[in-house]
BAZA-202606 format. One record per residue (C-alpha): z, x, y; residue in three letters; chain; residue number from 1. Coordinates in nm, 2 decimals. Example, Ala and Ser with C-alpha at 12.3 -4.5 7.8 and 13.67 -1.06 7.14 Angstrom:
2
+--------+--------+--------+------+-------+-----+
!     zz !     xx !     yy ! rest ! kette !  nr !
+--------+--------+--------+------+-------+-----+
!   0.78 !   1.23 !  -0.45 !  ALA !     A !   1 !
!   0.71 !   1.37 !  -0.11 !  SER !     A !   2 !
+--------+--------+--------+------+-------+-----+
This chain:
189
+--------+--------+--------+------+-------+-----+
!     zz !     xx !     yy ! rest ! kette !  nr !
+--------+--------+--------+------+-------+-----+
!  -8.59 !   0.15 !  17.94 !  MET !     A !   1 !
!  -8.22 !   0.05 !  17.89 !  ARG !     A !   2 !
!  -8.29 !  -0.29 !  18.05 !  GLU !     A !   3 !
!  -8.59 !  -0.35 !  17.83 !  GLN !     A !   4 !
!  -8.38 !  -0.27 !  17.52 !  MET !     A !   5 !
!  -8.11 !  -0.51 !  17.64 !  LYS !     A !   6 !
!  -8.37 !  -0.78 !  17.68 !  ALA !     A !   7 !
!  -8.51 !  -0.72 !  17.33 !  LEU !     A !   8 !
!  -8.17 !  -0.73 !  17.17 !  ILE !     A !   9 !
!  -8.08 !  -1.05 !  17.36 !  GLY !     A !  10 !
!  -8.41 !  -1.21 !  17.25 !  MET !     A !  11 !
!  -8.34 !  -1.11 !  16.89 !  ALA !     A !  12 !
!  -7.99 !  -1.24 !  16.90 !  LEU !     A !  13 !
!  -8.11 !  -1.57 !  17.05 !  LEU !     A !  14 !
!  -8.38 !  -1.60 !  16.78 !  PHE !     A !  15 !
!  -8.14 !  -1.53 !  16.49 !  PHE !     A !  16 !
!  -7.87 !  -1.76 !  16.63 !  SER !     A !  17 !
!  -8.12 !  -2.04 !  16.68 !  ALA !     A !  18 !
!  -8.24 !  -2.00 !  16.33 !  ASN !     A !  19 !
!  -7.89 !  -1.98 !  16.19 !  ALA !     A !  20 !
!  -7.81 !  -2.32 !  16.33 !  MET !     A !  21 !
!  -8.14 !  -2.48 !  16.23 !  ALA !     A !  22 !
!  -8.00 !  -2.61 !  15.90 !  VAL !     A !  23 !
!  -7.68 !  -2.82 !  15.93 !  THR !     A !  24 !
!  -7.43 !  -2.96 !  15.69 !  ILE !     A !  25 !
!  -7.21 !  -3.22 !  15.86 !  SER !     A !  26 !
!  -6.93 !  -3.46 !  15.80 !  LEU !     A !  27 !
!  -6.95 !  -3.82 !  15.93 !  PHE !     A !  28 !
!  -6.64 !  -4.05 !  15.91 !  PRO !     A !  29 !
!  -6.68 !  -4.42 !  15.86 !  SER !     A !  30 !
!  -6.44 !  -4.47 !  16.15 !  SER !     A !  31 !
!  -6.30 !  -4.24 !  16.42 !  SER !     A !  32 !
!  -5.96 !  -4.42 !  16.42 !  THR !     A !  33 !
!  -5.77 !  -4.53 !  16.11 !  VAL !     A !  34 !
!  -5.43 !  -4.68 !  16.04 !  GLY !     A !  35 !
!  -5.15 !  -4.52 !  15.84 !  VAL !     A !  36 !
!  -5.21 !  -4.61 !  15.47 !  GLY !     A !  37 !
!  -5.57 !  -4.71 !  15.54 !  SER !     A !  38 !
!  -5.86 !  -4.58 !  15.32 !  ASN !     A !  39 !
!  -6.17 !  -4.45 !  15.49 !  PHE !     A !  40 !
!  -6.48 !  -4.26 !  15.38 !  THR !     A !  41 !
!  -6.65 !  -3.94 !  15.51 !  VAL !     A !  42 !
!  -7.02 !  -3.87 !  15.43 !  ASP !     A !  43 !
!  -7.13 !  -3.52 !  15.36 !  LEU !     A !  44 !
!  -7.48 !  -3.49 !  15.51 !  PHE !     A !  45 !
!  -7.74 !  -3.21 !  15.50 !  MET !     A !  46 !
!  -8.04 !  -3.16 !  15.73 !  ASP !     A !  47 !
!  -8.26 !  -2.88 !  15.58 !  ALA !     A !  48 !
!  -8.59 !  -2.96 !  15.75 !  ASN !     A !  49 !
!  -8.59 !  -2.62 !  15.91 !  ASP !     A !  50 !
!  -8.49 !  -2.42 !  15.61 !  ALA !     A !  51 !
!  -8.71 !  -2.13 !  15.52 !  PRO !     A !  52 !
!  -8.94 !  -2.15 !  15.22 !  GLY !     A !  53 !
!  -9.17 !  -2.42 !  15.10 !  ASN !     A !  54 !
!  -9.09 !  -2.79 !  15.16 !  HIS !     A !  55 !
!  -8.99 !  -3.01 !  15.00 !  PRO !     A !  56 !
!  -8.71 !  -2.76 !  14.91 !  GLY !     A !  57 !
!  -8.48 !  -2.71 !  14.62 !  LEU !     A !  58 !
!  -8.15 !  -2.61 !  14.78 !  PHE !     A !  59 !
!  -7.83 !  -2.46 !  14.65 !  SER !     A !  60 !
!  -7.51 !  -2.36 !  14.82 !  GLY !     A !  61 !
!  -7.14 !  -2.41 !  14.82 !  GLU !     A !  62 !
!  -6.89 !  -2.55 !  15.07 !  ILE !     A !  63 !
!  -6.52 !  -2.59 !  15.10 !  ILE !     A !  64 !
!  -6.38 !  -2.89 !  15.28 !  ILE !     A !  65 !
!  -6.05 !  -2.81 !  15.45 !  ASP !     A !  66 !
!  -5.80 !  -3.07 !  15.55 !  TYR !     A !  67 !
!  -5.42 !  -3.10 !  15.59 !  ASP !     A !  68 !
!  -5.27 !  -3.29 !  15.29 !  PRO !     A !  69 !
!  -4.97 !  -3.38 !  15.50 !  ALA !     A !  70 !
!  -5.21 !  -3.60 !  15.70 !  GLN !     A !  71 !
!  -5.47 !  -3.71 !  15.44 !  LEU !     A !  72 !
!  -5.50 !  -3.75 !  15.07 !  ILE !     A !  73 !
!  -5.83 !  -3.71 !  14.89 !  LEU !     A !  74 !
!  -5.89 !  -4.01 !  14.66 !  ASN !     A !  75 !
!  -6.24 !  -3.91 !  14.53 !  SER !     A !  76 !
!  -6.58 !  -3.76 !  14.59 !  PHE !     A !  77 !
!  -6.88 !  -3.97 !  14.49 !  THR !     A !  78 !
!  -7.19 !  -3.76 !  14.47 !  PRO !     A !  79 !
!  -7.51 !  -3.93 !  14.56 !  LEU !     A !  80 !
!  -7.70 !  -3.66 !  14.38 !  LEU !     A !  81 !
!  -7.69 !  -3.62 !  14.01 !  PRO !     A !  82 !
!  -7.68 !  -3.25 !  14.04 !  THR !     A !  83 !
!  -7.38 !  -3.21 !  14.27 !  VAL !     A !  84 !
!  -7.10 !  -3.03 !  14.09 !  VAL !     A !  85 !
!  -6.76 !  -3.07 !  14.24 !  SER !     A !  86 !
!  -6.43 !  -2.91 !  14.15 !  THR !     A !  87 !
!  -6.16 !  -3.12 !  14.31 !  GLU !     A !  88 !
!  -5.81 !  -3.25 !  14.25 !  THR !     A !  89 !
!  -5.78 !  -3.60 !  14.40 !  PRO !     A !  90 !
!  -5.44 !  -3.69 !  14.51 !  GLY !     A !  91 !
!  -5.34 !  -3.33 !  14.58 !  THR !     A !  92 !
!  -5.04 !  -3.27 !  14.81 !  SER !     A !  93 !
!  -4.87 !  -2.96 !  14.94 !  GLY !     A !  94 !
!  -4.99 !  -2.70 !  15.18 !  SER !     A !  95 !
!  -5.33 !  -2.69 !  15.34 !  ARG !     A !  96 !
!  -5.58 !  -2.79 !  15.08 !  ASN !     A !  97 !
!  -5.94 !  -2.68 !  15.00 !  THR !     A !  98 !
!  -6.19 !  -2.85 !  14.77 !  VAL !     A !  99 !
!  -6.50 !  -2.67 !  14.66 !  THR !     A ! 100 !
!  -6.84 !  -2.83 !  14.59 !  TYR !     A ! 101 !
!  -7.15 !  -2.65 !  14.46 !  LEU !     A ! 102 !
!  -7.49 !  -2.80 !  14.53 !  PHE !     A ! 103 !
!  -7.81 !  -2.77 !  14.34 !  ASN !     A ! 104 !
!  -7.99 !  -3.04 !  14.53 !  ASP !     A ! 105 !
!  -8.30 !  -3.15 !  14.34 !  ILE !     A ! 106 !
!  -8.31 !  -3.48 !  14.54 !  PHE !     A ! 107 !
!  -8.45 !  -3.30 !  14.84 !  PHE !     A ! 108 !
!  -8.78 !  -3.28 !  14.66 !  ASN !     A ! 109 !
!  -8.89 !  -3.56 !  14.88 !  THR !     A ! 110 !
!  -8.98 !  -3.53 !  15.25 !  SER !     A ! 111 !
!  -8.79 !  -3.50 !  15.48 !  PRO !     A ! 112 !
!  -8.54 !  -3.25 !  15.35 !  ASP !     A ! 113 !
!  -8.23 !  -3.43 !  15.47 !  GLN !     A ! 114 !
!  -7.99 !  -3.69 !  15.34 !  GLY !     A ! 115 !
!  -7.63 !  -3.77 !  15.23 !  THR !     A ! 116 !
!  -7.51 !  -3.55 !  14.95 !  ILE !     A ! 117 !
!  -7.20 !  -3.75 !  14.87 !  GLY !     A ! 118 !
!  -6.91 !  -3.95 !  15.01 !  THR !     A ! 119 !
!  -6.54 !  -3.85 !  15.02 !  PHE !     A ! 120 !
!  -6.27 !  -4.12 !  15.01 !  SER !     A ! 121 !
!  -5.94 !  -4.04 !  15.19 !  PHE !     A ! 122 !
!  -5.62 !  -4.22 !  15.27 !  THR !     A ! 123 !
!  -5.44 !  -4.16 !  15.60 !  ALA !     A ! 124 !
!  -5.08 !  -4.07 !  15.53 !  LEU !     A ! 125 !
!  -4.90 !  -4.03 !  15.86 !  THR !     A ! 126 !
!  -4.96 !  -4.09 !  16.23 !  VAL !     A ! 127 !
!  -5.15 !  -3.79 !  16.37 !  ALA !     A ! 128 !
!  -5.33 !  -3.75 !  16.70 !  PRO !     A ! 129 !
!  -5.60 !  -3.56 !  16.52 !  VAL !     A ! 130 !
!  -5.66 !  -3.51 !  16.14 !  ALA !     A ! 131 !
!  -5.93 !  -3.24 !  16.12 !  ALA !     A ! 132 !
!  -6.17 !  -3.21 !  15.83 !  LEU !     A ! 133 !
!  -6.35 !  -2.88 !  15.84 !  ASN !     A ! 134 !
!  -6.64 !  -2.73 !  15.64 !  LEU !     A ! 135 !
!  -6.65 !  -2.37 !  15.54 !  VAL !     A ! 136 !
!  -6.93 !  -2.18 !  15.36 !  ASP !     A ! 137 !
!  -6.79 !  -2.08 !  15.02 !  ALA !     A ! 138 !
!  -7.08 !  -1.86 !  14.91 !  ASN !     A ! 139 !
!  -6.97 !  -1.50 !  14.86 !  ASP !     A ! 140 !
!  -7.27 !  -1.37 !  15.06 !  LEU !     A ! 141 !
!  -7.25 !  -1.64 !  15.32 !  GLY !     A ! 142 !
!  -7.59 !  -1.78 !  15.26 !  SER !     A ! 143 !
!  -7.76 !  -2.07 !  15.09 !  TRP !     A ! 144 !
!  -8.09 !  -2.06 !  14.90 !  VAL !     A ! 145 !
!  -8.41 !  -2.26 !  14.90 !  ASN !     A ! 146 !
!  -8.53 !  -2.20 !  14.55 !  GLN !     A ! 147 !
!  -8.88 !  -2.34 !  14.62 !  ASN !     A ! 148 !
!  -9.08 !  -2.13 !  14.52 !  PRO !     A ! 149 !
!  -8.85 !  -1.83 !  14.51 !  SER !     A ! 150 !
!  -8.50 !  -1.76 !  14.64 !  SER !     A ! 151 !
!  -8.51 !  -1.76 !  15.02 !  THR !     A ! 152 !
!  -8.18 !  -1.72 !  15.19 !  ASP !     A ! 153 !
!  -8.07 !  -1.92 !  15.49 !  PHE !     A ! 154 !
!  -7.75 !  -1.96 !  15.69 !  PHE !     A ! 155 !
!  -7.66 !  -2.32 !  15.77 !  PRO !     A ! 156 !
!  -7.44 !  -2.44 !  16.05 !  GLY !     A ! 157 !
!  -7.14 !  -2.64 !  15.96 !  PHE !     A ! 158 !
!  -7.01 !  -2.94 !  16.15 !  ASN !     A ! 159 !
!  -6.66 !  -3.07 !  16.07 !  GLY !     A ! 160 !
!  -6.51 !  -3.39 !  16.20 !  THR !     A ! 161 !
!  -6.18 !  -3.55 !  16.28 !  SER !     A ! 162 !
!  -6.01 !  -3.89 !  16.28 !  VAL !     A ! 163 !
!  -5.72 !  -4.02 !  16.47 !  THR !     A ! 164 !
!  -5.45 !  -4.18 !  16.26 !  ILE !     A ! 165 !
!  -5.25 !  -4.46 !  16.43 !  VAL !     A ! 166 !
!  -4.96 !  -4.67 !  16.32 !  PRO !     A ! 167 !
!  -5.03 !  -5.02 !  16.20 !  LEU !     A ! 168 !
!  -5.04 !  -5.27 !  16.49 !  PRO !     A ! 169 !
!  -4.72 !  -5.45 !  16.57 !  GLY !     A ! 170 !
!  -4.88 !  -5.79 !  16.50 !  ALA !     A ! 171 !
!  -4.97 !  -5.68 !  16.15 !  LEU !     A ! 172 !
!  -4.61 !  -5.56 !  16.09 !  TRP !     A ! 173 !
!  -4.48 !  -5.90 !  16.22 !  LEU !     A ! 174 !
!  -4.72 !  -6.09 !  15.99 !  MET !     A ! 175 !
!  -4.62 !  -5.88 !  15.69 !  LEU !     A ! 176 !
!  -4.25 !  -5.93 !  15.77 !  SER !     A ! 177 !
!  -4.31 !  -6.31 !  15.80 !  GLY !     A ! 178 !
!  -4.49 !  -6.32 !  15.47 !  LEU !     A ! 179 !
!  -4.19 !  -6.13 !  15.31 !  GLY !     A ! 180 !
!  -3.94 !  -6.38 !  15.45 !  VAL !     A ! 181 !
!  -4.15 !  -6.68 !  15.33 !  LEU !     A ! 182 !
!  -4.17 !  -6.51 !  14.98 !  GLY !     A ! 183 !
!  -3.79 !  -6.48 !  14.98 !  LEU !     A ! 184 !
!  -3.73 !  -6.84 !  15.10 !  ALA !     A ! 185 !
!  -3.97 !  -6.97 !  14.83 !  ARG !     A ! 186 !
!  -3.81 !  -6.76 !  14.56 !  ARG !     A ! 187 !
!  -3.46 !  -6.90 !  14.65 !  LYS !     A ! 188 !
!  -3.59 !  -7.26 !  14.65 !  ALA !     A ! 189 !
+--------+--------+--------+------+-------+-----+
């Protein structure tokens, strides 16, 4: 009897953990390696094909993007959906920073229920082996909702990303120095 109970609990955990990760919200950087002082973008993508409720869905939820402002500075967030509400402070510096975004994604009313929600723009500030960008569920109850036709809770999986920040190549520094010397020589002439 005990073994059967363990097997049932194991199957239930497997079922619920598989469903918990069926909907994903992910970050995709435009490049995995960026230079110091370079701008780069990161797409915020949602795949809700396996969300409970009717499809196409009408989804709402809230995330926090977490990054180290000693490594990166947030320039902007460009929503690709007219209904994305963001509370952000571009150019923020200081200790670890979070930015909260609330979604009420009417655009998913087409099939399939996936797409880019918006795009972040960052500037790399300093050389770092890894600059992590993490996603955290900001909902108080830890769930998102498919409002089509009535509120159906689901629990998405979150996939952060990282970029490697490298110094500017030596050839670029040499070229910039040469241009500076030419500018000074021209100015004196």
